[in-house]
C-alpha positions, 0 to 999 in steps of 0.5 A, spaced: 332 697 313 330 700 320 337 703 321 338 706 314 331 710 315 332 713 322 335 720 320 338 724 326 336 732 327 338 737 332 334 743 328 327 745 328 328 747 320 330 741 319 325 737 323 319 741 319 323 740 312 324 732 314 316 731 314 315 735 307 318 729 304 314 723 301 317 718 304 320 721 310 322 715 315 323 716 322 327 722 325 331 722 331 332 728 336 334 731 342 327 732 346 325 736 352 318 739 350 312 738 353 306 734 352 302 740 349 308 741 344 309 734 342 301 734 340 302 741 336 307 738 332 303 731 332 297 735 329 302 739 324 305 733 321 301 727 323 307 724 327 308 721 334 314 720 338 314 712 337 320 711 342 324 714 347 330 710 348 333 708 355 340 710 356 345 705 354 340 702 349 343 699 343 342 704 337 344 704 330 352 706 329 350 713 326 346 715 331 350 714 337 353 721 338 349 724 332 344 729 336 346 735 340 345 736 347 339 741 346 332 740 345 331 742 337 324 745 339 326 748 346 333 749 346 334 746 353 339 741 355 337 734 355 339 727 355 333 725 352 332 722 345 326 721 341 324 717 335 319 720 331 315 717 325 308 717 321 303 712 321 301 710 314 
């Protein structure tokens, strides 16, 4: 269930569209944003970063090479990934 509910995302428009769904699940993105940017997105969509996987973490097969190397928000190169989710 976990693996089928995590969607990779590398573009801001797709990020916003994802949270407009009724049952969006989680979103896996490249992340280089600031704490302030995270808080702004959190307020806008009622979401938070749930997890920042450590390098070498075991990820679902579809996510291993799914994301761009550039942050979906800032466009900066990053090796950091974030899993976003909404609490219900």
